C-alpha positions in Angstrom: 3.2 -8.1 -6.7 2.1 -10.6 -4.3 4.3 -10.9 -1.1 7.5 -8.9 -2.0 9.4 -7.1 0.7 12.7 -6.1 1.0 12.9 -6.4 4.7 14.8 -8.8 6.1 14.3 -10.4 9.6 16.3 -9.6 12.8 18.0 -13.1 14.2 17.7 -12.4 17.7 14.0 -13.7 19.2 12.5 -13.9 22.8 10.3 -16.8 23.4 6.5 -17.1 21.9 5.1 -20.2 22.3 2.9 -21.7 19.2 -0.2 -20.5 18.7 -3.7 -21.1 16.6 -6.6 -19.2 16.1 -8.7 -17.0 13.8 -8.9 -13.2 13.5 -9.8 -10.8 11.0 -8.2 -7.7 9.5 -9.0 -4.0 10.6 -8.5 -1.7 8.6 -8.8 1.9 9.7 -11.5 4.7 8.5 -11.1 6.4 6.1 -12.9 10.0 6.1 -14.7 11.5 3.4 -13.2 14.2 0.9 -13.9 17.3 0.4 -13.5 19.4 -2.5 -14.0 23.2 -3.2 -14.7 22.9 -7.1 -17.7 20.3 -8.3 -15.6 17.7 -10.4 -15.8 18.3 -14.1 -17.1 14.9 -15.8 -16.1 11.6 -16.5 -13.3 13.3 -18.6 -10.3 13.0 -16.3 -7.5 10.7 -15.3 -5.1 11.2 -13.1 -2.0 9.5 -13.6 0.2 8.2 -10.8 4.0 7.0 -11.4 6.0 5.5 -8.7 10.2 6.0 -8.2 11.4 3.7 -10.6 9.4 5.1 -12.5 11.2 8.5 -12.7 13.7 7.0 -12.0 16.1 9.9 -14.0 16.0 12.8 -16.5 15.4 10.3 -19.1 12.3 8.5 -17.5 10.8 11.8 -16.4 11.0 12.9 -20.6 9.5 9.7 -20.8 6.4 10.1 -18.4 6.1 13.6 -19.3 5.4 11.8 -23.3 2.9 10.3 -21.7 0.9 12.8 -19.3 1.2 15.0 -23.6 -0.6 12.0 -25.2 -3.4 11.5 -22.5 -3.9 15.5 -22.7 -3.6 15.1 -26.8 -6.4 12.4 -26.4 -8.5 14.9 -24.9 -8.3 13.8 -21.2 -7.8 15.9 -18.5 -4.8 15.1 -16.6 -3.2 15.1 -13.3 -0.8 13.5 -12.7 1.8 12.4 -9.0 4.9 11.8 -9.0 6.8 9.9 -6.7 10.3 10.7 -5.8 13.5 10.0 -8.3 15.0 7.0 -7.7 16.2 6.1 -3.7 15.8 9.6 -3.1 13.3 9.8 0.2 15.9 6.6 1.6 18.9 9.3 0.7 17.1 11.8 2.5 16.4 9.2 5.3 19.4 8.5 5.1 21.0 11.7 5.6 18.3 12.4 8.6 19.5 9.7 10.3 23.4 10.8 10.5 22.4 14.2 11.9 20.2 13.0 14.6 19.5 9.2 16.1 16.0 10.4 16.5 15.4 13.6 13.7 12.2 16.0 15.0 9.1 14.9 13.8 8.0 18.5 11.6 11.6 18.8 10.5 12.1 15.1 9.1 8.9 15.8 7.2 10.4 18.8 5.4 13.2 17.3 4.9 11.7 13.8 3.7 9.2 15.3 1.0 11.5 17.4 -0.8 12.0 14.4 -3.6 8.5 14.9 -4.2 9.0 18.1 -5.4 11.8 17.7 -7.6 10.3 15.3 -9.7 7.4 17.2 -10.4 9.2 20.4 -11.3 11.3 18.6 -13.6 7.7 16.9 -15.7 6.7 20.6 -16.1 9.7 21.4 -17.9 9.5 18.1 -19.9 6.0 19.1 -20.3 6.7 23.3 -21.2 9.7 21.4 -24.2 6.7 19.3 -25.7 4.4 22.1 -26.1 1.5 22.0 -23.7 1.3 24.1 -20.3 2.0 22.3 -16.7 1.9 23.3 -13.2 3.6 21.8 -11.0 1.8 22.2 -7.1 3.4 21.2 -3.8 0.9 18.8 -1.4 0.2 22.0 0.2 -0.5 23.8 -3.5 -3.0 21.2 -4.3 -5.1 21.3 -1.0 -4.0 18.4 0.5 -4.9 18.6 3.9 -4.8 16.5 6.9 -4.6 15.8 10.1 -1.1 17.0 12.3 0.6 13.3 12.8 4.3 13.5 11.3 5.1 10.9 8.9 2.0 8.7 8.8 -0.2 11.8 8.6 -4.0 10.7 7.5 -5.6 12.9 4.6 -8.8 15.1 6.0 -10.2 17.1 3.0 -8.7 17.9 -0.9 -10.0 21.7 -1.6 -9.6 21.3 -5.4 -9.5 24.4 -5.6 -6.6 25.3 -7.8 -6.0 22.4 -9.2 -9.3 22.9 -11.7 -8.2 26.3 -11.9 -5.6 25.0 -13.8 -7.5 22.7 -15.8 -9.4 24.8 -16.6 -6.6 26.7 -18.5 -6.2 23.7 -19.8 -3.0 22.7 -18.2 -1.8 19.7 -17.4 -1.1 19.7 -13.3 1.5 17.9 -11.6 1.1 17.2 -7.9 4.0 15.8 -5.1 3.0 13.0 -4.2 3.5 11.7 -0.7 2.9 15.3 1.6 0.5 17.0 2.4 -0.2 20.3 4.9 -1.8 20.4 8.1 -5.2 22.2 8.7 -4.2 22.6 12.7 0.0 23.5 12.3 -0.1 24.5 8.9 3.1 22.7 8.9 4.4 19.6 6.2 2.7 16.5 6.5 3.7 13.5 4.9 1.2 10.3 4.5 3.5 7.1 4.9 5.6 4.9 2.9 3.8 4.2 -0.8 2.0 7.9 0.3 2.2 9.4 -3.4 -0.9 6.2 -4.3 -2.6 7.9 -1.5 -2.2 11.4 -2.5 -3.5 10.1 -6.5 -7.0 8.2 -5.5 -7.6 10.9 -3.4 -6.7 13.4 -5.9 -9.3 10.8 -8.5 -11.8 10.8 -5.7 -12.2 14.6 -5.4 -12.0 15.2 -8.9 -14.6 12.2 -10.2 -11.7 11.2 -12.2 -12.4 8.3 -14.9 -10.2 6.1 -13.5 -6.6 6.4 -11.2 -3.9 4.7 -13.4 -0.9 3.6 -11.3 2.5 3.5 -13.1 5.0 1.2 -11.7 8.2 -0.9 -12.9 5.7 -4.2 -12.7 2.7 -4.7 -15.4 0.7 -5.2 -13.2 -0.4 -7.7 -10.1 0.4 -10.9 -10.3 -1.2 -14.4 -8.8 2.8 -14.4 -6.6 5.9 -13.3 -6.4 7.7 -13.7 -9.7 10.3 -14.1 -7.7 9.5 -16.9 -5.8 7.6 -18.5 -8.4 8.4 -18.0 -12.1 5.0 -18.6 -13.4 3.0 -16.0 -11.9 1.0 -14.8 -14.3 -0.8 -11.3 -14.6 -4.3 -11.0 -13.4 -6.5 -9.3 -15.6 -8.8 -7.4 -12.5 -9.2 -7.7 -8.7 -11.9 -6.6 -6.5 -11.5 -4.0 -3.9 -11.4 -6.5 -1.2 -8.7 -9.2 -2.9 -6.6 -5.9 -3.4 -7.5 -5.0 0.1 -6.3 -8.3 1.6 -3.3 -8.4 -0.7 -1.6 -5.6 0.5 -2.1 -6.2 3.7 -0.3 -9.6 3.6 2.6 -8.7 1.9 2.3 -7.3 -1.7 3.6 -4.0 -2.2 2.4 -2.8 -5.2 -0.1 -1.0 -3.5 -0.6 1.4 -0.4 -2.9 -0.4 1.9 -5.0 2.8 2.3 -4.8 4.0 -1.1 -6.7 0.8 -1.6 -9.6 1.2 1.2 -9.8 5.3 0.1 -10.3 3.7 -3.4 -12.7 1.4 -2.6 -14.7 4.0 -0.5 -15.2 6.2 -3.0 -15.7 4.4 -6.0 -12.2 5.3 -7.7 -11.0 2.4 -10.3 -7.9 2.1 -10.0 -5.3 0.1 -12.7 -2.0 -0.9 -12.1 0.3 -0.7 -15.5 3.9 -0.6 -16.5 5.2 3.1 -17.4 7.4 1.3 -19.8 4.9 -1.0 -21.7 1.6 -0.3 -23.9 -0.6 -3.4 -22.2 -3.6 -3.9 -20.3 -3.0 -4.0 -15.9 -4.7 -4.9 -13.9 -7.7 -3.6 -12.8 -8.8 -3.0 -9.2 -12.9 -3.2 -8.7 -15.9 -3.6 -7.4 -16.5 -6.8 -6.9 -20.1 -6.7 -10.2 -17.7 -4.9 -12.3 -17.9 -7.0 -15.3 -14.2 -6.9 -15.8 -13.7 -9.4 -13.4 -13.0 -12.8 -13.3 -14.9 -14.4 -10.9 -11.5 -16.8 -9.5 -11.8 -18.5 -6.5 -8.4 -17.8 -5.4 -7.0 -15.3 -6.8 -2.8 -14.5 -5.4 -0.7 -15.6 -3.3 0.8 -13.0 -1.2 4.0 -13.0 1.7 6.1 -11.3 3.8 9.7 -12.4 4.8 9.2 -11.2 8.5 6.2 -9.8 10.4 6.8 -9.7 13.9 4.5 -11.2 17.0 4.2 -10.1 20.1 2.6 -11.3 23.4 1.5 -9.2 26.1 0.5 -10.6 29.7 -1.7 -9.3 32.5 -3.3 -5.8 30.5 -7.0 -4.8 29.3 -6.9 -4.7 25.5 -8.6 -1.6 25.1 -5.9 0.2 26.9 -3.3 -2.0 24.7 -4.6 -1.1 21.1 -5.3 2.4 22.3 -1.5 3.1 23.5 -1.0 1.5 19.9 -3.4 3.4 17.9 -1.8 6.6 19.0 1.7 5.4 18.0 -0.1 5.0 14.7 1.0 1.2 14.4 -0.8 -0.7 12.3 -1.9 -3.7 14.1 -2.4 -6.8 12.1 -3.4 -9.9 13.5 -5.3 -10.4 16.8 -5.4 -13.2 18.7 -7.1 -13.7 22.3 -5.0 -16.3 24.2 -6.4 -16.5 27.4 -8.1 -14.5 29.3 -5.0 -12.5 30.3 -2.9 -12.5 27.7 -2.8 -11.6 24.2 -0.7 -11.6 20.9 -0.9 -10.1 18.0 1.3 -9.4 14.8 2.2 -5.3 13.4 4.4 -4.5 10.2 8.6 -4.5 11.1 8.3 -0.9 10.1 6.5 -0.5 13.4 8.8 -2.4 15.0 10.6 0.3 16.9 7.1 2.5 18.3 5.5 -1.4 19.4 8.5 -1.9 21.4 8.2 1.7 22.7 5.0 1.0 23.9 5.4 -2.0 25.8 8.5 -0.2 27.1 6.8 2.2 28.7 4.0 -0.2 30.1 4.3 -2.5 33.5 3.3 -5.5 31.6 5.6 -8.7 31.3 5.6 -9.0 27.2 7.8 -11.3 24.8 8.3 -10.5 20.8 9.4 -13.5 17.9 11.0 -12.0 15.0 11.8 -15.6 13.2 8.7 -16.0 11.0 7.0 -14.8 7.7 3.2 -15.0 6.7 2.0 -16.4 4.2 -1.7 -15.1 3.0 -3.9 -17.2 0.3 -6.8 -14.6 -0.9 -9.7 -14.9 -2.9 -13.1 -13.4 -3.3 -14.7 -17.4 -4.4 -12.9 -18.6 -0.7 -16.3 -17.5 0.9 -18.5 -19.8 -0.9 -16.1 -22.9 -2.2 -15.7 -25.3 0.7 -13.0 -27.2 0.6 -10.3 -23.9 0.2 -8.9 -24.8 4.5 -8.4 -28.5 3.8 -6.7 -27.8 1.1 -3.8 -25.0 2.2 -2.9 -26.5 4.7 -2.3 -30.8 3.5 -0.2 -29.1 1.2 1.6 -27.2 3.5 1.6 -29.9 6.0 2.5 -32.5 2.9 6.1 -29.9 2.3 6.9 -29.9 6.1 5.5 -26.8 6.9 4.4 -25.9 9.7 1.8 -23.2 10.3 2.4 -21.8 13.8 -0.5 -18.8 13.7 -3.1 -19.2 11.9 -5.4 -15.8 10.9 -8.8 -15.9 8.1 -10.9 -13.7 7.0 -13.9 -14.4 4.6 -11.8 -14.2 1.7 -7.7 -15.1 3.8 -6.3 -17.5 5.1 -3.3 -16.7 6.3 -0.2 -18.5 8.3 2.7 -17.5 10.1 5.5 -20.2 9.4 9.2 -19.7 9.5 10.8 -16.8 7.2 13.0 -20.0 5.5 9.6 -21.5 4.8 8.0 -19.0 3.3 9.2 -18.9 -0.1 8.4 -23.1 -0.9 4.9 -22.5 1.4 4.0 -19.4 -1.4 5.2 -21.6 -4.4 3.6 -24.8 -2.8 0.1 -23.2 -2.3 0.6 -21.3 -5.9 1.7 -24.6 -7.5 -1.7 -26.2 -5.5 -3.9 -24.5 -6.5 -2.8 -24.2 -9.7 -3.2 -19.8 -10.1 -0.8 -20.4 -13.6 -3.9 -20.9 -15.1 -6.8 -18.8 -15.5 -9.6 -19.9 -13.8 -7.8 -23.2 -11.9 -9.1 -23.2 -8.7 
């Protein structure tokens, strides 16, 4: 859902001037997928289930029934399961009870366990339903990554073992969120939401008909329904729209998974585990299922820290942040010797470690959230910006920083103003009505 965020801003802050500027969102490059075996045609579906969908044993049995039903309809089936409920969070807590700064290799070894548990349990349930199934770790499934622990990038998918199991008429279950480093042969993890990336990479490598993302919501909505009760479920979005929504706070899909899907032309279907209703399709802009709406949604984050750095070369700064696996979002060159950038709250410790290691003046502000209006139609419809800022001005909300792309207008506003801004923009553009703008 656009704009969901469970994290709250820290209350302390350092000074940062008011800024207005324009920037574009940059996404990391995605490697090509290589497979050991040819894709097996268009009769294969990859079905990914999130943590809530497998939250207890009864829900895992329900997932098993969905996988079996797809197999009985004639599909080859690959399932990707997340860890059960809060398992990963519990493992993270244990790690930090043992060590204030857990060793990265051992940390990945620990937190990758949850996905293996849920996949093995689901395979047992499928056997009890009279079908053959096999559960595989990321390594056994051929998910090969770089050596970066915690935020590894998939370098290759060696799909031979999966294809052999599919040829044996098995339902294949793959532990999401994890892979194996080609260099060190160690277990690696793909970062928060990494099971989405696992599913999309497998769909690309295997030539799947679609990659179905099962979650606890019915699809992607025009805004977070907790803030806007009248938010509407979208029938379809372009890859570019979903990328901007994911980068702007929508938590239903991991950003890298959407980028991977776009680069490899994998159709995504976000839908509910708990109903059979149609969800939201993420597709190419030429796909006939698109509504061709001018504005698709309003996404938000409750807190997105802003950093100001003085007297440093931009190339050096962002190279160091990239080496620390920090996902920089907004970038503004304020003056010739001053740069402002934003980064997700989860990257705050890494940002502060990098900046603290430099002999430069820097400051951070953490009392701002971000509200983003997204829609492919704004490329060809003038007046969207005027309406956006007029709406915010009308409710007394000041945009401290403004950034844009061809299909997004994003404003950093005070955290306490985020809900009002989201609701006002949703109402101003009449997003509760299909085809409204």
